[in-house]
C-alpha positions in Angstrom: 154.8 -59.5 96.9 152.1 -56.9 96.7 153.3 -53.3 95.0 154.9 -51.9 98.0 156.1 -54.3 100.7 159.5 -53.7 99.4 159.0 -50.7 102.4 159.2 -53.2 104.7 161.9 -54.5 104.4 164.7 -54.0 106.8 167.5 -54.0 103.6 165.4 -51.8 101.3 165.1 -49.3 104.0 168.7 -49.3 105.2 169.8 -49.2 101.4 167.6 -46.0 100.8 169.6 -44.9 103.9 173.0 -45.6 102.2 171.4 -43.4 99.2 170.8 -40.4 101.2 174.6 -41.1 102.9 176.2 -40.9 99.1 174.7 -38.1 97.9 175.1 -36.2 101.6 179.2 -37.0 100.4 179.4 -36.8 97.3 177.2 -33.1 97.1 180.9 -31.5 98.7 182.9 -33.7 95.5 184.8 -30.7 93.2 182.7 -29.2 90.8 184.9 -31.7 88.2 183.7 -34.9 89.3 179.8 -33.8 89.7 179.5 -35.7 86.0 182.0 -38.1 86.8 182.7 -40.2 90.0 179.9 -38.6 92.3 177.5 -39.5 89.3 178.9 -43.2 88.7 178.5 -43.4 92.9 174.6 -42.1 93.3 173.9 -44.3 90.3 175.7 -47.1 92.4 173.3 -46.9 95.3 170.1 -46.0 93.7 170.6 -49.3 92.2 170.3 -51.0 95.1 167.1 -51.0 96.4 165.7 -50.0 93.1 166.9 -53.3 92.0 165.4 -55.1 95.8 162.0 -53.2 95.1 162.1 -54.5 92.0 163.1 -58.5 92.9 160.3 -58.1 95.4 157.8 -57.1 93.3 158.5 -60.2 90.7 156.0 -63.2 91.4 158.9 -66.1 91.0 161.7 -66.3 93.7 164.1 -67.3 90.1 163.6 -63.3 89.0 163.5 -61.8 92.4 167.3 -62.8 93.2 168.3 -62.1 89.7 167.6 -58.6 91.2 169.4 -59.4 94.4 172.1 -60.5 92.9 172.0 -57.2 90.8 171.9 -55.1 93.6 174.4 -56.9 95.0 176.7 -56.0 91.6 175.7 -52.7 92.8 177.4 -52.2 95.7 180.4 -53.8 95.1 180.6 -50.7 92.4 179.6 -48.3 95.2 182.1 -50.1 97.2 185.0 -49.8 95.1 184.1 -46.3 94.1 184.1 -45.4 98.4 187.6 -46.6 97.9 188.8 -44.4 94.7 186.9 -41.0 96.4 188.8 -41.6 100.0 192.3 -42.6 98.0 191.6 -39.0 95.9 190.8 -37.1 98.9 187.3 -36.6 98.4 185.9 -38.1 101.6 187.1 -37.3 104.8 188.3 -40.6 106.6 185.1 -40.3 109.1 183.0 -40.2 105.4 184.3 -43.1 104.3 184.1 -45.1 107.1 180.2 -44.3 107.5 179.5 -45.1 104.4 181.9 -48.8 104.6 179.7 -49.6 107.9 176.2 -48.9 106.1 177.6 -51.0 103.2 178.3 -53.6 105.3 175.0 -54.1 106.9 173.1 -53.9 103.4 175.7 -56.6 102.7 175.0 -59.0 105.2 170.8 -57.8 104.9 171.3 -58.9 100.9 173.8 -61.6 101.3 170.9 -63.4 104.0 167.7 -62.6 101.2 170.5 -64.2 98.6 171.5 -67.2 100.9 166.9 -67.5 101.7 165.9 -67.3 98.0 168.6 -69.6 96.9 167.4 -72.0 99.2 163.9 -72.3 98.8 165.0 -71.9 94.7 165.9 -75.8 95.0 
């Protein structure tokens, strides 16, 4: 894929939207969490589309697959952090539900890419 081909991927687009949502909700976290849970959530969220983009820019499917697995790991981290933020009362139920829905959609798309790359890998 060419340098910017990742922008055409629905997975990348949805993952970027998830990043924006995470930044929007963490903006209202307590100040004490600015460099704690909020920052961890933001880093995990940013890692998802970043790894998708980097994988898409690689020459081989095996490399792309490895970056897709890394993105899936970051998505799992974010899922855990959203759960913790909800339990601590930092997220409103509707915010948590919105993030969960977005993460489920990204997960579905990411798992599809992983399945495709795994089949083609051999």
